[in-house]
C-alpha positions in Angstrom: 0.0 0.0 0.0 1.1 3.6 -0.6 2.5 5.6 2.3 -0.2 7.9 3.7 0.5 11.6 3.9 -1.2 14.8 5.0 -3.1 16.6 2.1 -1.6 19.9 1.2 -4.9 21.7 0.4 -5.2 24.5 3.0 -4.9 27.2 0.4 -8.1 25.9 -1.3 -10.2 26.6 1.8 -12.1 29.8 2.2 -11.5 32.0 5.2 -14.3 30.5 7.4 -13.3 26.9 6.5 -9.7 27.6 7.1 -10.5 28.8 10.6 -12.7 25.8 11.3 -10.0 23.4 10.1 -7.3 25.1 12.2 -9.4 24.8 15.3 -10.2 21.1 14.5 -6.5 20.4 14.2 -5.7 22.2 17.5 -8.5 20.3 19.3 -7.3 17.0 17.9 -3.7 17.5 18.9 -4.5 18.9 22.4 -3.7 16.1 24.9 -2.9 13.7 22.0 -0.5 11.2 23.5 1.0 10.5 20.1 2.3 14.1 19.9 3.6 15.2 23.3 5.9 17.8 21.8 5.4 19.6 18.5 7.3 22.2 16.6 5.7 24.7 16.2 3.9 24.4 19.5 0.1 24.4 19.8 0.3 27.6 21.8 2.0 29.2 18.8 -0.6 27.8 16.4 -3.4 29.0 18.6 -1.9 32.6 18.7 -1.6 32.8 15.0 -5.1 31.4 14.5 -6.6 34.0 16.9 -4.8 36.8 15.0 -6.4 35.5 11.8 -9.8 35.3 13.4 -9.6 38.8 14.8 -8.5 40.2 11.4 -11.3 38.3 9.7 -13.8 40.1 11.9 -12.2 43.4 11.3 -12.1 43.0 7.5 -15.9 42.6 7.4 -16.1 46.4 7.2 -14.7 46.2 3.7 -11.8 48.5 4.6 -9.0 47.7 2.1 -6.2 48.0 4.7 -8.0 45.6 7.0 -8.6 43.2 4.2 -4.9 43.3 3.4 -4.0 42.6 7.0 -6.5 39.7 7.0 -4.9 38.2 3.9 -1.5 38.5 5.6 -2.7 36.8 8.7 -4.3 34.0 6.6 -0.9 33.4 4.9 0.7 33.2 8.4 -1.9 30.7 9.6 -1.5 28.5 6.5 2.3 28.6 6.8 2.4 27.6 10.5 -0.1 24.8 9.7 2.1 23.5 7.0 5.1 23.5 9.4 2.9 21.7 11.9 1.9 19.1 9.3 5.5 18.3 8.5 6.2 17.7 12.2 3.1 15.5 12.5 4.2 13.4 9.5 7.7 13.0 10.9 6.3 11.7 14.3 3.6 9.5 12.6 6.3 7.9 10.4 3.7 6.6 7.9 1.2 5.3 10.5 -2.3 6.1 9.1 -4.1 5.9 12.5 -1.6 8.3 14.1 -1.9 10.7 11.2 -5.7 10.6 11.3 -5.7 11.4 15.0 -4.0 14.7 14.3 -7.1 16.3 12.7 -5.3 16.9 9.4 -6.8 15.5 6.2 -5.0 12.4 5.1 -4.6 10.9 1.6 -7.0 8.0 0.9 -5.8 4.5 1.4 -4.9 2.9 -1.9 -3.8 -0.6 -2.7 -0.8 -1.0 -4.9 -2.0 -4.5 -5.8 -4.9 -5.0 -8.3 -6.8 -8.2 -7.8 -6.7 -10.4 -10.9 -9.7 -12.4 -12.1 -9.2 -16.0 -12.9 -8.6 -16.7 -16.6 -11.9 -17.9 -18.1 -13.3 -19.3 -21.3 -10.2 -21.4 -21.9 -10.3 -23.0 -25.3 -8.1 -25.6 -27.0 -8.1 -26.3 -30.8 -5.9 -28.1 -33.2 -2.8 -26.3 -34.4 -1.5 -26.0 -37.9 0.7 -29.0 -37.7 0.8 -32.4 -36.1 1.8 -32.2 -32.4 0.5 -28.6 -32.0 -2.5 -27.2 -30.2 -3.8 -23.7 -30.1 -4.8 -22.4 -26.7 -6.6 -19.1 -25.8 -8.6 -17.6 -23.0 -10.3 -14.3 -22.2 -7.9 -11.4 -21.5 -7.6 -10.7 -17.8 -7.6 -7.0 -16.8 -4.4 -6.0 -15.1 -2.4 -9.1 -16.3 1.1 -8.3 -17.6 1.7 -11.8 -18.9 0.3 -15.3 -19.2 1.8 -18.7 -18.4 0.5 -21.6 -20.5 1.2 -24.9 -18.8 0.5 -28.4 -20.0 1.0 -31.9 -18.8 0.3 -35.5 -20.0 -2.8 -37.3 -18.9 -3.7 -38.6 -16.3 -3.9 -35.4 -14.3 -2.7 -35.7 -10.7 -1.4 -33.6 -7.9 2.1 -34.7 -8.6 1.8 -34.0 -12.4 4.8 -32.2 -13.9 3.8 -29.1 -15.8 5.7 -27.6 -18.7 5.4 -23.8 -18.8 5.5 -21.3 -21.7 5.2 -17.5 -20.9 3.8 -14.8 -23.2 2.3 -11.4 -23.0 -0.8 -12.5 -25.0 -3.8 -14.5 -23.9 -3.2 -17.0 -26.7 -0.5 -19.5 -27.5 0.5 -22.3 -29.8 2.0 -25.3 -27.9 4.3 -27.3 -30.1 6.3 -30.5 -29.8 3.5 -32.6 -28.3 3.1 -36.3 -29.0 0.3 -36.9 -31.5 -2.5 -39.0 -30.2 -1.6 -38.3 -26.5 -4.1 -36.6 -24.2 -2.8 -33.4 -22.6 -4.2 -31.1 -19.8 -3.7 -27.4 -20.2 -4.1 -24.5 -17.8 -3.4 -20.7 -17.9 -1.8 -18.6 -15.2 -2.4 -14.8 -15.3 0.4 -12.7 -13.7 -0.2 -9.2 -12.5 2.3 -6.2 -12.3 3.1 -7.1 -8.6 3.5 -10.8 -9.4 0.0 -11.7 -8.2 -1.3 -14.9 -9.9 -4.5 -16.6 -10.7 -4.9 -20.0 -12.3 -7.6 -21.3 -14.6 -9.3 -24.6 -14.3 -7.5 -27.2 -16.5 -9.0 -28.5 -19.7 -7.9 -31.4 -21.9 -7.4 -32.3 -25.5 -5.7 -34.9 -27.7 -2.7 -33.6 -29.6 
């Protein structure tokens, strides 16, 4: 799975949402045993947040100077929250539960491994020459290669399989003994080496 991280999206929040998010983070970190000491401290963050809140109220008059001051205080709050986020990430060291406890928004959990479906609709037909059979199956989404395996009848747990690998979901198996019955199966292989195996089917060469 990918390493979780704090989302860097504070700049996208409007003033009211930014203030709310900052307070949520402060509340979440206050008394949080995972973060006994933070740099910047929660007292510093609280002070900067209060300065922004006060400037936000003052800017409601529409005065351009007060609006400029509010924008400056907003930048200061975002900056100190980013610094705090870096400290939180360092302490959490990739632990999603600890990151979530901080109150910051965290990237969604993603799996680096895609589940592969089992190869289906396996078909075997005569090849162009004696001792050849053509094998194909439905393409498997996410598969980077296919392993076509075959063994002589009778099929048993201790059967020895011969393998041929290709990037396509079809293959011509050559060098078989004419008149002999063979069992064939297909293994789909994903980008992270995950594997699924089809049910075996049989045919005479």
